[in-house]
C-alpha positions as CSV (number, residue, x, y, z in Angstrom):
1,M,51.2,-13.8,72.7
2,S,52.8,-11.2,75.5
3,T,54.0,-12.4,78.9
4,S,55.8,-8.5,79.1
5,G,53.0,-7.6,80.6
6,N,51.4,-6.1,77.8
7,T,47.8,-7.2,78.1
8,R,44.9,-4.8,77.8
9,T,42.4,-4.4,79.7
10,Y,38.3,-3.5,79.0
11,F,39.6,-1.1,81.3
12,H,42.4,0.4,79.1
13,I,40.6,0.0,75.4
14,S,38.4,2.0,76.9
15,Q,40.2,4.3,78.0
16,S,42.4,4.7,74.6
17,D,38.9,4.9,72.6
18,G,37.3,6.8,75.1
19,V,33.9,4.6,75.1
20,S,33.5,3.0,78.5
21,E,34.2,0.3,78.9
22,R,30.8,-2.0,78.8
23,T,30.9,-1.3,75.3
24,A,35.0,-2.0,74.7
25,Y,33.3,-5.5,76.0
26,D,30.6,-5.7,73.6
27,T,32.9,-4.7,70.8
28,I,35.2,-7.1,71.7
29,K,32.6,-9.9,71.9
30,W,31.2,-8.9,69.1
31,I,33.7,-9.6,67.0
32,E,34.9,-12.9,68.9
33,R,31.5,-13.6,68.3
34,T,31.7,-12.9,64.0
35,R,34.7,-14.8,63.6
36,I,33.9,-18.1,64.9
37,K,31.0,-17.7,62.4
38,H,32.4,-17.2,59.6
39,S,34.1,-20.3,58.0
40,D,37.7,-18.6,57.5
41,F,38.8,-19.3,60.7
42,A,36.6,-22.8,61.8
43,L,39.3,-24.9,63.4
44,P,38.8,-28.9,61.4
45,G,37.4,-31.1,64.0
46,K,38.9,-34.4,66.1
47,K,39.2,-36.1,63.8
48,A,40.7,-34.7,61.0
49,L,42.8,-33.9,63.7
50,L,43.9,-37.4,63.9
51,K,44.3,-38.0,60.9
52,R,46.7,-35.4,59.7
53,D,50.2,-35.9,59.6
54,I,51.7,-32.4,59.7
55,N,53.7,-30.9,62.9
56,D,51.0,-28.0,63.1
57,E,52.1,-25.1,65.8
58,G,49.7,-23.0,67.1
59,V,49.6,-20.3,69.9
60,L,48.1,-20.3,72.9
61,I,46.0,-16.5,73.9
62,D,45.1,-16.7,77.6
63,A,42.0,-13.9,76.5
64,T,41.2,-13.9,80.2
65,E,41.3,-11.0,82.6
66,P,42.4,-10.6,86.1
67,P,39.9,-9.8,88.8
68,I,41.2,-6.6,90.4
69,E,42.1,-7.3,93.9
70,R,41.3,-4.9,96.3
71,P,42.6,-4.9,100.2
72,K,40.4,-6.3,102.7
73,K,39.5,-4.1,105.2
74,D,40.8,-4.2,108.3
75,K,38.3,-4.7,111.8
76,S,40.7,-4.0,114.3
77,I,41.9,-0.6,112.5
78,T,38.4,0.8,112.0
79,T,37.1,-0.2,115.3
80,Q,40.3,1.8,116.6
81,E,39.4,5.1,114.8
82,K,36.4,5.1,116.4
83,R,37.1,4.5,119.2
84,K,39.7,7.4,119.4
85,N,37.2,9.4,117.2
86,T,34.0,9.1,120.2
87,P,34.0,11.5,122.6
């Protein structure tokens, strides 16, 4: 897991691979769904985990993509500009 800000967004993946952002998203989702269905990636059930005496180590990956923060519109500046340019 990368904590130093090296997480790549769909935008960056699409730019480096020369595809649209939507294509990058669809491809990644297809891979995730395919891996979930495959038995090699299946996780043991809750009861199996509770019965085991082994301390397994795991990795938690935050795969969410944060929304883009956009500046809020400031009505006071917009109104002043309109008044200044009105004859």
